[in-house]
N, C-alpha and C positions, 0 to 999 in steps of 0.2 A: 483279399488273401495274399496277393502279390506284395502289397504294401506291408502287411504283417510279417511276411517272410523276410523282406528286406530289412525291416527294423530289428527282427530277432538276429539276423546275420550280422548286422552292424554292431548290435550290443555284444554279441559273442566275440567279435573281433576286438572290440574295445577292451573287453574283459581279459582276453588273451594278452593284448599288449600291456595292460595294467599289471597282470601277474608276471609277465616276462620282465618288466622294469623293476618290480619289487624283488624278483629273484636275482637280477643283476646287482642291485644295491646290496642285498644280503650277502651275496657271494663275493662281490668285488668292489664294494663301496670304498674300501681303503685305497683302491687303485686309481680312483678318479682324481685327475690332476687339473684343477681349474686354471684359468689364466693367471699369469703373474699378478700378485697384489691382491688376489681374491681368495686367499686360503691355500689349501693344498695339504699334502701329507708330509709329516715330519717323521723321519726314522730315528728312533731312540734305541741305541745299542748299549745295553748295560752288561756288566761282566758276570753277575751271579745272583741267584736268589738265596744263597746260603748265608748271606749277611743281611741283617735287618736294615742296615743303612742303605744298601743298594736297592732294596725293595722300595724304601721311602723315596729315594732319588727318582726312580722310574715313575712312581705314582705322582710325585709332585710335579715333575716336568709334563707328564701327560695331561694332567688336570689343567696346568697353567697354559699350555699350548692350546688346549681346546677352548679355554676362555678367550684366548686371543684370536680364535676363529680358524684354527687348523685341526685337521685330523692327525692322529698319531698312530705309529706302528711301533709298539713297545716290544722289544725282544731281549731275552736274557741268554747269555752264552754258556752258562753252567761251568764257568772257568775253563772252557775248552776253546782254544784259539780257532780251531777249524770250524766250530759252531758259529762263532762270531763272524768270521770271514764269510761263511755261507749266508748268514743273516743279512750282512751288509750288501752282499752281491744281490740278494733278493730285493732289498730296498731300492737298489739302483735300477734293477730290471723293472720294478713297478713304477719307477718314475717319481720316487719321493723327492721333494724339492730341497730338503736340507737333512743332513745327517748330524746327530749329536752322539758322540761316541765316548764311552768310558772304556778304554782299551783293557783287554785281559793281558795282552803283551804289547807294549807300546811300539815294539820294533817289527811287529808281524803284519802290518797293514799296508805296506808300501804299494803292493800291486793293486789291491782292491781300491785304494784311494786314488790311484792313477785312473782307474775306470770311472770313479765318481767325478773326477776332474774332467775327463773326456766327455762325460754326460752333462757337464755344466752344473753339478751338484755341489753346493757349499758344504764345508765340514767345520763343526765346532768340536774341539777336544774338551772333554768334560772331566774335570778333576784330575785325571791322569794324562800327562802330556804324551801325545803320539809322536813317535820318533822316526827319523830317517826319511821323511817325505816333505816336499814343499807344499803339499796339497792340504794343509791345515790352515784355515782362515783365522780362527781365534781360539783362545784357550780361556776357560772359566774354571776357577779353582779357589782354594783357600791359600793363605800364605803358609806353604808347607814347611819351610824352614823354621818359621815361628812356632809351628806345632812342636817340632823337636826341641826348640828352645824352652817352650813352656814345660814340657816333660822333664827336661834336664834341670831346669831351675826349681821345679817342684821338689825333686829329689834332694837337691842341695838345701832347700828351705826346711824340709822335714827333718833332715839329719843335722841341721843347724851348722852346716859347713860354711865357712866364710864369715861367721859371726865373731865379734870381738872377744867374747868370753869362751870360745871354743879352743880346746887344747890342740895346737898344731900338730902334735905327735899322735893324736888319736886317729884311728882309721876305721873305715867301714867297708864291708864286703858288698860288692855289687855284681850282678850279671846283666849282660847286654843282649837284647833281642832287636832284630831289624825286620822290616817287612819283606815282601816277596821280591826275589831278584829280577823278576820280569816287569816290575812296576817302577816307573821312573820316579815316583814320589819317594820311594824308599831312600834314595840318596839324599833328598832334601831333609827328610825327617832325621836321618842319622847325622847329617852335617850340622843341623841346628843343635841337636843334643850334644854332640862332641865339642862344639864351640863353647858350650857352658861347662861341660863335665871335664874336658881335657886337662885344664890346669890342676885339677884335684887328683887325676891319675899321675900327673908329673910329680906332684908333691908327696904322693904316697898316701894321701888321706882317703882316696878311694882305691880299692884293690879288687881286681877281677881274678879271683882265685883259679878259675878255669883257664886263664890266660887267653881266652877267646875274645880278643879286643878289636879285631878287624871286621868290617861290615860283612865281608864274604863268609866269615865264620859264623855270623849271627843271623843271616837271612832265613826267612821262614816261608817256604813255598806256598803261594796262594794265600798268604796270611792265615794259614790253617791253625785253628786252636789245638787240634789233636797233635800236630807236629810240634807245636810249641810246648805242649804238655810233656811229650816224650823227651824232648831236649832238656827241659827243666829237670825231669827225673834223672836223666843222665848226669847233668851238671851237679846235682845234689849228691848223688851216690859216688861220683868220681873225685869231687873236689872239696867236699865240705866235712865229712866225718863229724867231729864234735864242734866244728865251726858253724856260725850262724850266717844266713843270708840277710843282709840289712836292707837291700834295695834291688829292684828289678826294673830295668828300663824296658818297657813293653810299648810298642808303637800303636797297638790296636786292641780294642776291647775284647774281640773274640779270642785273640791270643792270650790276653790277660786272664780270662776265665780258665783257660787250659793251664796256664802257669800256676794259678792259685790252687787248682785241683792237685797238681803235682806237689806243691808245698804242703797242702793238707795231708796228702798221703805220706809225706815224710814226717808228719807230726806237728806241723805248725797249725795254729788255730787263730781265731779272729783277734785274740788278745796279743799275739806276738808275731803276726805275719809281717814280712818286710813291707817297705813302701813299694807299691806296684802301680805303675802309671798305665794309661790307656788312651784311646782316641775314638771318637764318634758318639759318645754318650748313648750307647745302646741300652735299652731298658734293663737287660739282665745285669749289665755292669753298674748302672746307676743304683739298682737295688742292692748290689754287692757293696757299693760304697756306703750306702745307708746302713748296711749290716756291719760295717767296720772291717770288710775284707779287702776288696780292691780299694786303693787309696785315692786315685785321681783319674780323671779322664779329660780329654779335650773336646769341647762341644763345638761342632761345626753345623750350623743350622742349614740343613740341606734344602729347606724351603726357600731361603734367600739365594742359595746357589742355583736352584732351579729357576728362580725369577730372573737371575742374571743371564742364564743360558737362553731363556725365552726372549728376553730383551735383545740380546745379541742376534739371535736367529731372526727375529722380526725385522730388525734393522737391516741385516744383510739382504733379506728377501725383498726389501723395499728400497734397495739402493742407497741406504744410509750407512754412515760409519758408526759401529757400536761404541759404547763407552768403554774405555780401557784405562788401567792405572799402572801398567807395567809394560814397557816396550823394550826392555834390555836384558832381562834375566832368564828368559825361558827359550833357549836355543835348542832345537831338536836335531841338530846335525845337518839340516838342510836350510833352515831359516830360523830367525828369532821370531817367535809367535807372539803377536800382540795379545796381552792377557788382562783379565780382571780378577784381582785377588781379594777375597773376603778375609776378615780377621777372625781367628779362632779364639776361644775363651776357655781358660782352665776352670774345671769344676771339681770340687771335692765335697766332703760331707757338710762343710759349712755353707755351701751356696747351691745345693741341689734344687732349692726352691726356685732358682732362676729358670730352670727348665719348665716349671709349672707357670711362672709369671709370663714367659715367652710363648706359652701355649703349645710347647713341644710335647709335653706330657700332661696328663691330668693328675691331680693330687691322688685320686684313687689308684691310678696306675703305679704310683711309687710306694704304695702301702705293702 
């Protein structure tokens, strides 16, 4: 009897310990920080779920880091700086070994990244360069000035400006949109586009009837499509009358959809919509291109960008130098951040099949 009682007691104790361990893993598994070189948790701080693109970025990185043997803590800041700062602070407190951050406001993370540095946590700036701090180890993005150049050049090509048979006295009306003022990429997109379009403003072949030709007049807070739609409504009603809009420089698909809605409300339809550019090859915009509404987008394969961020992070955590291809152009006010830049690709109705061939969408999704 004494032996049976001892066995029962021991079994009960083992069961309690087992349940306790399971409970700790369920509640706090992401807090476990193994020894260096044996995995650990990666904090992924993304800006918003309101964009299809950022959902894909977070998903792709989380999946690829897990394949590489790491846990992930994926958080979205809902376009609120205070949310993102709190999320990063929590990642630091939990002992995440690496932070990959797509900043909502690139200038608002100085203090929290000081804390990350003090805790020995490395930081990769993802797609949007983090400003005003030396505590950014690497930057992974696309060639953002090239994005603007592709958008500007597409407008010129569609309007046949610069072609030998084009009448130099002929002019076209264009309106200009820029990205969010708190996103460092905005200036790169704008600069690239203006380098291409600028000579045609000077010659008078491109005319901005609203006279809103400065970047600070064209920015769109948080890249918001509703804000872009309202501004396009205002531009049409105040500056166009019986004149026609021939082109709209839009830096992002979500804004492009709003701009097209404003144009449709003003009486434009698929047959006579102006040239409207975009960026990110979001599904709604690709379908719009196929329907003959939005004209162009810039495809940035976020799976490849995620792979570069994972490769960078894994190298840093194992004491290796990550692969970079730009060490001169991305100064954040405190340091020039070593960067790896991927090449963007222009997509219009003629080559949307590329997105299927690359496995980014299925043929059924584009129907």
